[in-house]
N, C-alpha and C positions, 0 to 999 in steps of 0.2 A: 663734816665729811669723815668717812672712815679713814683711820691712820694706823700705822704700824710703828713700834718702838724697837730700836736695836741697841745693844750694849757690847762693849769690847771686853772680852774675858781675859783671864790670866795667860792664855796661850797666844794672845795677840790676834784673836779672831772675833768676828762679829757673831753674836750669840745665835742668830738665825740664818747664818750663811750669807750668800750674796743677795743683794737687793733684787727682788722680783719686779718685773715691769708691771705697770698698771693695766688692767683689762677693762674694756668698756662695759658698762652695765647693760643687761638685756632683760626684756620682759618675757613672759611665757608666750606660747604659740598664740598668734592673734585670734580673737574669737570669730566665729562664723556669724554672718548675718544672712538670714533666710532670703532667697531670691535676690541676692546681691553678689557681686564679684569684687575681690580685693585687687588693687593695682600693684601690691607688693607683699612680700612675706618677711621683710626686714623686722627684727625685734629689738635692735639696739636703741638705747636712750640717746637723744630725745626724738626718735623717728616718729613719723605719723603715716597712717595708712588711709587711703581713700576707698570707700565702698560705693560701687556704682550699681544701682538697681537694674535688674533685667528689664527687657522690653515688656511693657504692659504693667509694670509695677512702679511704685513711688513711695516716698516717705509721707505718710498721711498727715503728720503733724505740721509740715510746711509745704507739702505738695511739690517737693523737689526730688531729684533722682540721685543726688550725690551727698554722702555723709563722710565724716572724718573721725578716726580714732587716734589717740596719742599714747605713747609709752611714757609714763610719768617717772620721776626720780625714785618713787617707791617701788619701781618695777611692776606696776599695774597699768592695765589699759584703761584709759578714761575717755569719756565723751563718745564711746562707740554707739553708733546709731541703732535704733530699733530695727526689727525685721521690716523689709519692704512689703507693702500691702498692694493688692490688685487695684488698678485704676477702676473708676466707675463710669458707666455710660449714663446719659440723661434718660429720664423716663421716656419710653417709646410712645409715639403718638397713638391715640385711640383708633381702633379699627372697628368700623360699624358691622353689626350682625355677627360678631366673632367673640370668642372668649380666650383669655390668656392663661396658660397653664402654670405660670410662675411669675413672681415680681422681681426675680434676681436680675441685677444689672451690673455685675462686676465682671472684670476681664475674664474671657473664655466661658462665661455663663451663656447657656443656650436657652431660649424660651420659644414656645410654640403658640401661634395664633391659630385657632380652629373655628371654622364657620359653624354657626348654630345649625340645627337640623333644618333641612330644606333650603340651605343657602350654600354658595360656593364662591371662590375667588373668580375674577373675570377670565383667568386662564384655565378654568374648570377644575382646579385642584381644591381640596377641602381644607388642607392644613399647610401652613408655612412656618418654618423655623428661622429664627434670626440669632445672631451671635454678637456678643460684645467684644470688640477688638480694640487694638491700640490705634491711635491717630498716626497717619503717615508722616506728618511733620513733627509733631511732639508726641512721642510714645508714652508720655505720662498723662495723656488725655484720652479717655475712652471714646469709642464711636461704634455705632451699630453697623454691621456689614450691609444692611439694607436701611436706607434712610426713611422710607415710607411704604406702607402697604395700602392698596385700594380696599374699599369696603367690600364686604361680601354681598353678592347679588343673588336673586332667586335662582335656585338650582334647576338646571335642565339637563336631560340626558341627550346623547347624540341621536341622530335619526335611527329609528329601529331597524335592525338588519332583517333581511328576509331569507332564512335558510332555504336550502334546496328542497323543492317539492312542497313548500308551505305557502300559506297566504294569511294575511291579517284579516280576521273576520269581525273584530270588535275593538273599539278604542273608546275609553272613557273620556269625557270632556269634549272639547272641540276637535275637529279633524286635524291631524298632524300635530297634536299637542304632545310635547315631550317633557312637560314640567314634572316636578317631584310628585311621586305617588300616582302618576298616570299608569293605568292598567291596560295592557294589550293582551289579546287572545289570538292564538294562532291555530290553524287547522291545516290538514293535508289537502292537496289540490284535488284529490278524487278518492273514491272508496278503494282504489287499488293500492293506496299508500297508507302508512301508519307511522306513529312516533315509536321510538325504540321500546318504550314501556307498554305499547299497545293502546294508549289513549287516543281518543279522537281529536282532542284539542289540548293546548298547553297555555298556561297563563304566565305572564311576566309583568314586572312592575319597575318603574323608575325609582331606584333606591337612593339612600342618603349618600352613597359614594359616587353619584352621577353615572351609574351603570344600570343596565337592565338586568334584573335578578328574578328568577334564575335565567341562565343562558338557554335559549330555545334550540333543541337539536333538529337536524334535518329529518324529513320523512323518508322512509325507505319502502320499497315495494313489498307488498304482503307475499310471503312465500306460499307455494302450492301446498295443499294439505296432503298428508301421507296416505296412500292407499294400502290397506292391510288385507292380506289373504290368509285367513286363519290368524296365526300368531306371528306371521312373517311379513315383512315389508316388501311390497312389490313395486319397484321403481317404474315410473311411466316410460313407455317406449320412447326411445330417442334415436333419431336417425343419425347415422354416421356422417360426419362432414363431407366425406368423399363418396358417399353412396350414389349421388346423382352422376358424378363423373364416371364411376365404375359401370353403372347401368347404361349410360349412353355409349360407352366403348363396347360393351357386350352386344348391344343392339346393332351397332355398325358392323361388327364382325359377323353377326348372323346374316345380315343383308348381303354382305360380300360373298359369303359362302353360298347362299341361295343363287346369286347371280352366276357364280362360277359353275355350279351344278347345272343350271339352265343352259349355259353356253356349251358345256361339254356334251350334252345330249340333245342338241338342237335339231339334228337330222332325224333322230327317232321321233321326236315330238312332231316334226313336220309330216312324216309319213303317217303317224297316228291321226293327225288332224285331217289328212286327205281321206284316210279310210273311214273316219267317222263321218266326214261330209258325204262320202259315197253311200254309206249305209243309210244316212238320214234321207238322202234323195231317193234311194231305192224304196224306202218304206213309205215315205209320205208323198213322193212325186213319181209314181211308176210311169214308165214310158208306154204310150198307146201302140197297140199292134196295128199294122197296116192291113186293110182288106184286100185280099188278092182277087182278081177277076175270075169269074167262073168260066170254065171251059166246057164246051159241048162234047 
Protein backbone atom coordinates (compact mmCIF):
# COMPACT_ATOMS: atom_id res chain seq x y z
CA UNK A 1 0.00 0.00 0.00
CA UNK A 2 1.25 3.54 -0.61
CA UNK A 3 2.90 5.19 2.45
CA UNK A 4 4.58 8.44 3.44
CA UNK A 5 7.75 8.94 5.59
CA UNK A 6 8.17 11.82 8.02
CA UNK A 7 11.31 13.02 9.93
CA UNK A 8 11.85 15.52 12.75
CA UNK A 9 14.29 18.29 11.73
CA UNK A 10 16.57 20.49 13.83
CA UNK A 11 13.86 23.04 14.37
CA UNK A 12 11.69 20.50 16.03
CA UNK A 13 9.28 20.22 13.18
CA UNK A 14 8.18 17.42 10.88
CA UNK A 15 9.84 17.69 7.54
CA UNK A 16 6.58 17.59 5.52
CA UNK A 17 4.36 19.52 7.86
CA UNK A 18 1.25 18.20 9.47
CA UNK A 19 0.01 14.77 8.59
CA UNK A 20 -2.51 14.89 5.72
CA UNK A 21 -5.67 12.76 5.96
CA UNK A 22 -6.02 9.78 3.64
CA UNK A 23 -8.34 10.16 0.61
CA UNK A 24 -10.37 7.31 -0.93
CA UNK A 25 -9.14 5.96 -4.22
CA UNK A 26 -11.28 6.78 -7.31
CA UNK A 27 -11.55 5.35 -10.81
CA UNK A 28 -12.06 7.43 -13.91
CA UNK A 29 -15.50 8.27 -15.26
CA UNK A 30 -17.48 5.01 -15.64
CA UNK A 31 -17.48 3.78 -19.24
CA UNK A 32 -20.62 3.97 -21.38
CA UNK A 33 -22.44 0.84 -22.49
CA UNK A 34 -24.53 1.29 -25.64
CA UNK A 35 -28.33 0.91 -25.12
CA UNK A 36 -27.83 0.60 -21.35
CA UNK A 37 -28.45 2.90 -18.36
CA UNK A 38 -26.14 3.14 -15.27
CA UNK A 39 -27.74 3.02 -11.85
CA UNK A 40 -24.97 5.20 -10.31
CA UNK A 41 -22.09 7.52 -11.17
CA UNK A 42 -19.96 6.74 -8.06
CA UNK A 43 -16.27 6.21 -8.89
CA UNK A 44 -14.68 5.47 -5.48
CA UNK A 45 -12.97 2.14 -4.75
CA UNK A 46 -14.40 -0.53 -4.32
CA UNK A 47 -17.76 0.60 -5.72
CA UNK A 48 -19.67 -1.31 -8.39
CA UNK A 49 -22.11 0.01 -11.01
CA UNK A 50 -25.07 -1.82 -12.54
CA UNK A 51 -25.83 -1.45 -16.26
CA UNK A 52 -29.48 -2.07 -17.20
CA UNK A 53 -30.28 -2.68 -20.89
CA UNK A 54 -33.01 -0.56 -22.46
CA UNK A 55 -36.31 -2.12 -23.50
CA UNK A 56 -35.87 -4.36 -26.52
CA UNK A 57 -32.17 -4.99 -25.84
CA UNK A 58 -30.20 -7.58 -23.91
CA UNK A 59 -26.71 -9.00 -23.38
CA UNK A 60 -26.39 -11.52 -26.18
CA UNK A 61 -23.79 -13.68 -24.40
CA UNK A 62 -26.14 -14.68 -21.56
CA UNK A 63 -29.55 -13.30 -22.70
CA UNK A 64 -29.89 -11.15 -19.56
CA UNK A 65 -30.66 -7.47 -19.13
CA UNK A 66 -28.32 -6.56 -16.25
CA UNK A 67 -24.50 -6.35 -16.08
CA UNK A 68 -22.07 -5.06 -13.41
CA UNK A 69 -18.75 -3.17 -13.58
CA UNK A 70 -16.22 -2.84 -10.67
CA UNK A 71 -13.74 -0.16 -9.66
CA UNK A 72 -10.50 -2.13 -8.98
CA UNK A 73 -7.60 -1.28 -6.60
CA UNK A 74 -5.62 -0.26 -9.68
CA UNK A 75 -8.17 2.49 -10.32
CA UNK A 76 -9.48 0.73 -13.43
CA UNK A 77 -12.99 -0.47 -14.26
CA UNK A 78 -13.20 -4.22 -14.69
CA UNK A 79 -15.92 -6.66 -15.79
CA UNK A 80 -17.83 -3.88 -17.60
CA UNK A 81 -20.41 -5.61 -19.82
CA UNK A 82 -20.44 -5.34 -23.59
CA UNK A 83 -22.97 -3.21 -25.45
CA UNK A 84 -26.57 -4.34 -25.28
CA UNK A 85 -27.80 -6.00 -28.48
CA UNK A 86 -31.34 -5.90 -29.96
CA UNK A 87 -33.51 -8.88 -29.11
CA UNK A 88 -34.57 -11.10 -32.01
CA UNK A 89 -37.99 -12.35 -33.09
CA UNK A 90 -38.60 -15.89 -34.24
CA UNK A 91 -38.83 -16.42 -38.02
CA UNK A 92 -42.25 -15.30 -39.21
CA UNK A 93 -44.66 -18.01 -40.46
CA UNK A 94 -44.82 -18.51 -44.21
CA UNK A 95 -47.52 -16.57 -46.13
CA UNK A 96 -48.93 -18.28 -49.21
CA UNK A 97 -48.78 -16.50 -52.62
CA UNK A 98 -46.66 -13.70 -51.15
CA UNK A 99 -43.02 -12.61 -51.05
CA UNK A 100 -40.95 -11.16 -48.18
CA UNK A 101 -38.82 -8.08 -48.81
CA UNK A 102 -36.28 -8.86 -46.04
CA UNK A 103 -35.26 -11.56 -43.58
CA UNK A 104 -34.45 -9.11 -40.76
CA UNK A 105 -35.95 -10.14 -37.42
CA UNK A 106 -34.25 -7.93 -34.82
CA UNK A 107 -35.92 -5.39 -32.53
CA UNK A 108 -37.58 -2.52 -34.47
CA UNK A 109 -36.92 -4.20 -37.83
CA UNK A 110 -39.83 -3.86 -40.26
CA UNK A 111 -40.53 -6.39 -43.01
CA UNK A 112 -43.17 -6.36 -45.74
CA UNK A 113 -45.15 -9.26 -47.17
CA UNK A 114 -46.39 -8.51 -50.71
CA UNK A 115 -48.85 -10.67 -52.62
CA UNK A 116 -47.65 -11.89 -55.99
CA UNK A 117 -49.26 -10.46 -59.13
CA UNK A 118 -52.92 -11.37 -59.40
CA UNK A 119 -53.38 -12.03 -55.66
CA UNK A 120 -54.38 -9.98 -52.61
CA UNK A 121 -54.96 -10.40 -48.88
CA UNK A 122 -58.55 -11.21 -47.82
CA UNK A 123 -59.08 -7.56 -46.77
CA UNK A 124 -58.26 -6.52 -50.40
CA UNK A 125 -54.84 -4.95 -49.65
CA UNK A 126 -51.75 -6.01 -51.59
CA UNK A 127 -49.00 -5.53 -48.96
CA UNK A 128 -48.74 -5.80 -45.18
CA UNK A 129 -45.81 -4.72 -43.00
CA UNK A 130 -44.92 -6.26 -39.65
CA UNK A 131 -42.49 -5.12 -36.96
CA UNK A 132 -40.33 -6.92 -34.40
CA UNK A 133 -41.20 -5.61 -30.93
CA UNK A 134 -40.40 -6.48 -27.31
CA UNK A 135 -42.50 -8.89 -25.32
CA UNK A 136 -44.99 -7.36 -22.90
CA UNK A 137 -43.90 -9.61 -20.02
CA UNK A 138 -40.18 -9.97 -20.66
CA UNK A 139 -38.81 -7.20 -22.85
CA UNK A 140 -35.65 -9.25 -23.50
CA UNK A 141 -37.73 -11.54 -25.74
CA UNK A 142 -38.79 -10.33 -29.20
CA UNK A 143 -42.27 -10.72 -30.67
CA UNK A 144 -43.94 -9.70 -33.95
CA UNK A 145 -46.71 -7.09 -33.70
CA UNK A 146 -48.83 -9.45 -35.87
CA UNK A 147 -48.70 -13.11 -34.98
CA UNK A 148 -49.97 -14.49 -38.30
CA UNK A 149 -51.08 -13.38 -41.77
CA UNK A 150 -53.65 -15.10 -43.97
CA UNK A 151 -52.52 -16.42 -47.35
CA UNK A 152 -53.09 -14.23 -50.38
CA UNK A 153 -56.17 -15.10 -52.45
CA UNK A 154 -56.95 -14.45 -56.15
CA UNK A 155 -57.37 -10.74 -56.75
CA UNK A 156 -60.76 -9.22 -57.49
CA UNK A 157 -61.71 -5.61 -58.11
CA UNK A 158 -64.84 -4.07 -56.58
CA UNK A 159 -68.05 -3.87 -58.59
CA UNK A 160 -67.38 -1.60 -61.58
CA UNK A 161 -68.78 1.92 -61.21
CA UNK A 162 -71.16 3.38 -63.79
CA UNK A 163 -70.30 7.06 -64.32
CA UNK A 164 -73.00 9.54 -65.29
CA UNK A 165 -74.43 9.12 -68.81
CA UNK A 166 -72.39 5.94 -69.46
CA UNK A 167 -73.16 2.26 -69.87
CA UNK A 168 -71.06 -0.93 -69.89
CA UNK A 169 -71.18 -2.42 -73.38
CA UNK A 170 -68.57 -5.17 -73.15
CA UNK A 171 -67.06 -7.38 -70.45
CA UNK A 172 -64.44 -10.06 -70.99
CA UNK A 173 -64.99 -13.38 -69.23
CA UNK A 174 -68.23 -14.36 -67.58
CA UNK A 175 -70.90 -11.74 -66.74
CA UNK A 176 -70.16 -9.65 -63.65
CA UNK A 177 -66.60 -11.01 -63.51
CA UNK A 178 -64.28 -8.65 -61.59
CA UNK A 179 -61.16 -10.82 -61.39
CA UNK A 180 -57.64 -9.67 -62.22
CA UNK A 181 -57.18 -8.42 -65.81
CA UNK A 182 -60.91 -8.36 -66.56
CA UNK A 183 -61.54 -5.75 -69.27
CA UNK A 184 -64.60 -3.49 -69.36
CA UNK A 185 -65.65 -1.15 -72.14
CA UNK A 186 -67.88 1.86 -71.55
CA UNK A 187 -69.87 3.94 -74.03
CA UNK A 188 -72.15 6.97 -73.73
CA UNK A 189 -75.89 6.38 -73.41
CA UNK A 190 -76.67 8.13 -76.73
CA UNK A 191 -75.13 10.05 -79.61
CA UNK A 192 -75.90 13.31 -77.83
CA UNK A 193 -73.15 12.59 -75.30
CA UNK A 194 -69.40 12.06 -75.52
CA UNK A 195 -66.36 11.42 -73.29
CA UNK A 196 -64.13 14.41 -72.44
CA UNK A 197 -61.55 13.45 -75.08
CA UNK A 198 -64.22 12.95 -77.75
CA UNK A 199 -63.98 9.13 -77.88
CA UNK A 200 -67.05 7.00 -78.43
CA UNK A 201 -65.90 4.39 -75.86
CA UNK A 202 -63.38 3.97 -73.04
CA UNK A 203 -61.59 0.78 -71.93
CA UNK A 204 -60.67 -0.05 -68.31
CA UNK A 205 -59.03 -3.09 -66.71
CA UNK A 206 -58.85 -4.67 -63.24
CA UNK A 207 -55.21 -3.97 -62.31
CA UNK A 208 -52.72 -5.42 -59.83
CA UNK A 209 -53.73 -2.86 -57.18
CA UNK A 210 -57.32 -4.21 -57.09
CA UNK A 211 -58.54 -1.04 -58.83
CA UNK A 212 -60.06 -0.34 -62.24
CA UNK A 213 -57.43 1.39 -64.37
CA UNK A 214 -57.87 3.94 -65.85
CA UNK A 215 -60.79 5.64 -64.10
CA UNK A 216 -63.67 6.10 -66.55
CA UNK A 217 -64.92 9.72 -66.73
CA UNK A 218 -68.61 10.62 -67.15
CA UNK A 219 -70.07 11.51 -70.53
CA UNK A 220 -71.15 15.08 -71.17
CA UNK A 221 -73.60 16.51 -73.67
CA UNK A 222 -72.10 17.45 -77.03
CA UNK A 223 -72.12 21.27 -77.40
CA UNK A 224 -73.80 22.92 -80.41
CA UNK A 225 -71.56 23.76 -83.31
CA UNK A 226 -70.68 27.42 -83.83
CA UNK A 227 -72.33 29.27 -86.72
CA UNK A 228 -70.04 31.64 -88.59
CA UNK A 229 -71.12 34.59 -90.67
CA UNK A 230 -68.09 35.53 -92.63
CA UNK A 231 -65.28 35.66 -90.11
CA UNK A 232 -67.48 36.43 -87.15
CA UNK A 233 -69.37 34.16 -84.83
CA UNK A 234 -73.09 34.66 -84.79
CA UNK A 235 -74.64 33.25 -81.62
CA UNK A 236 -77.97 31.46 -82.01
CA UNK A 237 -81.04 33.49 -81.08
CA UNK A 238 -81.92 33.09 -77.49
CA UNK A 239 -85.20 34.12 -75.94
CA UNK A 240 -85.01 36.19 -72.80
CA UNK A 241 -86.29 34.33 -69.72
CA UNK A 242 -88.82 37.15 -69.12
CA UNK A 243 -89.96 37.50 -72.73
CA UNK A 244 -93.18 35.50 -72.27
CA UNK A 245 -94.21 37.45 -69.19
CA UNK A 246 -93.58 40.81 -70.87
CA UNK A 247 -95.50 39.77 -74.00
CA UNK A 248 -98.49 38.55 -71.99
CA UNK A 249 -98.63 41.80 -70.03
CA UNK A 250 -98.51 43.89 -73.21
CA UNK A 251 -101.35 41.88 -74.77
CA UNK A 252 -103.55 42.37 -71.68
CA UNK A 253 -102.91 46.13 -71.74
CA UNK A 254 -103.87 46.35 -75.42
CA UNK A 255 -107.12 44.43 -74.82
CA UNK A 256 -108.03 46.75 -71.93
CA UNK A 257 -107.38 49.83 -74.07
CA UNK A 258 -109.59 48.51 -76.87
CA UNK A 259 -112.41 47.77 -74.42
CA UNK A 260 -112.16 51.29 -72.95
CA UNK A 261 -112.26 52.88 -76.39
CA UNK A 262 -115.32 50.84 -77.33
CA UNK A 263 -117.16 51.79 -74.14
CA UNK A 264 -116.38 55.49 -74.57
CA UNK A 265 -117.88 55.62 -78.12
CA UNK A 266 -120.73 53.17 -77.62
CA UNK A 267 -123.48 55.73 -78.54
CA UNK A 268 -121.83 56.68 -81.82
CA UNK A 269 -121.41 53.05 -82.69
CA UNK A 270 -125.11 52.42 -81.95
CA UNK A 271 -126.26 55.25 -84.22
CA UNK A 272 -123.92 54.11 -86.95
CA UNK A 273 -125.27 50.60 -86.74
CA UNK A 274 -128.89 51.86 -87.04
CA UNK A 275 -127.97 54.00 -90.05
CA UNK A 276 -126.20 51.13 -91.69
CA UNK A 277 -129.16 48.85 -91.09
CA UNK A 278 -131.57 51.45 -92.60
CA UNK A 279 -129.41 51.87 -95.67
CA UNK A 280 -129.20 48.14 -96.18
CA UNK A 281 -132.96 47.80 -95.94
CA UNK A 282 -133.54 50.70 -98.29
CA UNK A 283 -131.30 49.19 -100.86
CA UNK A 284 -132.14 45.57 -100.71
CA UNK A 285 -135.68 45.66 -99.34
CA UNK A 286 -137.47 48.72 -100.88
CA UNK A 287 -141.01 49.35 -99.70
CA UNK A 288 -143.81 48.69 -102.26
CA UNK A 289 -145.96 51.67 -103.29
CA UNK A 290 -149.69 51.31 -102.66
CA UNK A 291 -152.03 51.60 -105.76
CA UNK A 292 -154.47 54.45 -105.41
CA UNK A 293 -158.02 53.90 -106.86
CA UNK A 294 -158.83 55.75 -110.06
CA UNK A 295 -161.35 58.48 -109.93
CA UNK A 296 -163.70 59.35 -112.71
